[in-house]
N, C-alpha and C positions, 0 to 999 in steps of 0.2 A: 577463432578469436584469441586474443591475448588475455591472460588472467594473472593477477597478482594478489597476494594477501598482504594487507597493511594494518596498521593500528593508527588511531588518531585520538587526541584528547577531546573528551566531551566538553561542551561549553559550561556544564554544571558539574560540580563535585570533582573529586580527585580520581578520575577513572579514565583508563585508556580503552577505547572501543575497537575490537577487531572488525575488519571489513574486507570484502572481496571487491576488486575492481576489474571489470571486463571491458576490453576495447576492441574495435575492429582491427583487423590485420593491416589494412591499407593505411599508409600515412595520410595525414591531413594538415592543412594549413592552420595556423594559430586561430583560435576562437571561431572555428567553423563547425564543430560538432555539438549537437544538443546532448544532454545527459539526462538520465533517469535515476532517481534514488529508489531502490527496490527493497520493499519492507516485507520480511517474511511473516508467515502466519504463526499462530500459537503463542500463548503466554510464555511457555517454556519450549521454545523452538530454536531453529537455526536455518541457514540457507539450505533447504532440502534439495536432494538430487533432482527431484521432479521439476525444479525451476530451470535447470540447465538448458533444455531445448528451447525454452521461451526466451531465455537470456541470449542464447545464440541467435535467435531470430532478431532480437533487438539490435545486436551488434551488426548483423547483416544489413540492417536498415540504416546503419550509420550512427547509432546511439552509443555513447559511453554509459556503462551501468556501474553504479556503486551500491553494494548491498551490505548495510551495517548489521553487525551482530550485537544489537542493542542490549543494555543491561537486562538481566533475567534470562538471557539465552543460555542454552545448554552447551557443554563442551569446552568451556573456557575457565573452569575452576570456580571455587567457592565465592571469590570476591565479586565477580560479575553475576553469578547466580543469585547471591543474597542481596544484590543491589536493586533487585526488581522494584519498579515504581510504576505501576499500571496507570497509564494515562498521564504520568507526571514526567519525571526526569528521563524516562525512556524516549519520550518525544524529543527532548533536547538532544539526546544521543543521535537520533536520526537526522534532526535538523542540522547538527554540526557537520554532517557529511557534505553539505553543500560547500562549505568553506574548503574542505579537503580537495574538492575538484579544481581548486586554483593550482594545484600541483601539476595539472595536466594541461599544457598550453593549448592543445587543440579544442578544449571544451569552451563553449560559449557560455559565460556566466549569466547571460540574460535569457538563456533558453534551457532551463532545468525544470524537469517535471518530477513527479513522485507517483508511485503506485504501490498499493499494499493489499493484502488479503486477510479477511477475518480480523483477528486482533491487529495485524499489520495494517488493515484498512482503517481501523479506528485511529492508529498512530498517524497514518497519512492524512486523514481528515483533520485531526487536531493540529498537525504540523502546519497545514495551510490556513486553518482558521485562526491560529495564534500568530502566524507570520505571513500576513496576507500579501506582502510585496516580495517575498523570497522566491516563490515558485511561479512558473508561468502557467502550469496546468497540473491537474491531479486526477488519478483514477483510484477508486476504492471498490474492490470486488468482494461481495458478501461481507461488508464491514459490520463489526459490532457498533451499535448505534446508541443504545439507551441502557445505562447500567442499572437504573431503577427496575426496569422490566426484566432485564436479564437475571438479576438476583431474585426477584419475586418469583419468576418462573422456574429457575433452576435450583433455588434453595441456598441456604447459608454456606454450603460447601463451595459453591461458586465464588462467593465473596472471599472466602479464605484463600482459594486459589489465586484470586486477583491480588489480594492484599495480605500475604502471610505475615508481614511484619507490622501491620496496623498503621501504615503510613497515612491512611485515610482518616484515622482517628475515631473510627466507630462505624456503625451501621448506617444505611441510607436514612433511616429516621432520625439518627443522632447527628449526622453530618451531611444533610442534604445538599448544602452548597458545594461540598467537595465532589460528590457524585455527579452533580449537575455540570460542574466545570469540566469534568472528564468524560462527559457524554456528548458526542458530536451533535446529536439531535438538537440540543439546546443552544448551539452556537451558530446555527445556519445563517443568521443575519450578518455574520462577519465575513461570509464568503465573497471574494472579489475576483476570483479567477475561474476559468472553465473547469468543470468537474464532471467526470464520468462515473456512474455508479451502476453496478449490475447486482441483482439479487435473484434468488431461486425460490420458487414457491414451496419446493419439497426440501428445503434446507432444515436439517434437524439440529443444527448448532445455532446459527443466527436465524431463529424462526421468522417466518415471513411476517408475523404480527409485529415483530420488532423492526424488521427491515422496511416494511411499508410506511412506518412512521417517518423515516428519513426520506423515502421516495416521495411521499405526499407533501412533506414540508418543502423539499426542493422544487417540486413542480409548482407549488403554490407561491413560494416566496422568492425563488431564484430561477424562473423559467428561462431566462436568456443565458444563464451560465450552466445550467444542469443538463446533462445528457444521460438519461436514465433508461434502463430496460429491466423488466422482470421476466425471467424464464419460467415457463409453466411447470415442467417436470423433467429437468435435465438429468441425464445419467450421472450419478455421483452426488447429486444434491449440493451440499456445501462445497465440495471439491470439484464441481463439474468442469471448471476451466483448467484444472491442473491435473486431470487424469492422464497417466502415462502407462504404457505397457511395461510391466516390471522387468522383463528380460532384456528389453532394448532401451528403456528410458525415453521412448519416443511418444509424443502425444497420441492419444487414442482417436483424435479427430472425429469425435461425435459432432453432429450438426450444431448443437448448442455451443460446444467448445470452439469450433471453428468460427461461428458467428460472433461469439464474445471477443475472441482475439482479433478478428478482422476489425471489429468496432474499436478495440483498444488502439490498434496500429493506425487506423484512420484518424482517430481522435488525436493521437500524439503527432502524427504527420501534420495535421492541420494546426495544432497549437504550438508545437515545438520546432517544426521544420518549415512552416509556411506553405504556400500553395504549390511549391515544386513537387514533382512526382517522386515517389520513393519506391524502391523495389525490394523484395525479400523472398524468402523461401516458402512462405505460406501462400494460400490461395488469395486471389484478388480481394481487396478490402470492400466491405459493405458500406453504403452511404452512412454518413454520421448523422446523429441527432434524431434518428427515427425512434419513436417511443412506442412501447407496447405495454 
C-alpha cells in the first residue's frame, strides 16, 4: 500500500491535525474507491503499529484509509496534547478528515465509513450521531458508551484523565447535560445509518455492564440499522480484535479476532462497496447481521 503523512485544519479552533493516509497501490478511476476514517484508541494515544496489518487488509480490499491523530494524541507536541477535548472538539477533528478526502480524486465522497476502537469508538459513534448524513456506515469496537457509569465505576481519577482542563465545567452531578451529550448511549435515536458494534464480556476497560447498555438500546430502538455481537471470553478482552505477535506485528488470528474482522469486512463491503464481491488476504467473510 501507499502511505503519506499529511496535516489538515480542523473545522473548529486554530489547530492543524496530523493524519496518515493509506491507499491501494493499483490506480483507480475517479470516484470509484470507498474510504474509511480510522480512529485510534486511548485518550492519549496515536495510530499504533498494531493497526498496520489491518489497514493493509483494508487497502487490499480497495479502501482508502485516513487515520487522524486528533487533539490529545501523543507525539505531536504540547499544543495538540493540551488541546484535549473528550467527546467535544476531538470529534470535529475526526469529522474534518472527510473533507480532506476530496484531495484524492479516486475517493467516492458518497461512500465513506468510519471505524474506531474504545475511546476511538466513542468518537466514531458521536461523529455519526452528530453528523447523520456525512457517513454511509460506521463500526465501533468495544466503544466507550456511558460517561456517567464509567466515572462512577472507575472513580474521579478517570474524570480527570478525560477532562484535565475542566472543559466539561464540573462533575457529572454538576454538569449532567455535558456528560449526557458526550455519551453515545443517550444519542441513539439520532442514528440514521448502518452501525456495527462488537463488545467483549471479559473487557476490563469498557466493562460489559457499560457495553450492554448500548447493545440493548440499539437492539431495541434501531434493530434495522444495528449489527451487534457480544463475544463471550475472547483472548485479550478489550484488545481482542487488535492482538498481534510482537516480533512480526501480524494478527494472532484467534477465532474471535478472525470472526470480528470478517464481520467488519462483510459489513463495509455491503454498506460501502455494494453487492459486488470483494477479495482480500483474510479468510472468507462471515455472514453479516448475525447476532449473539
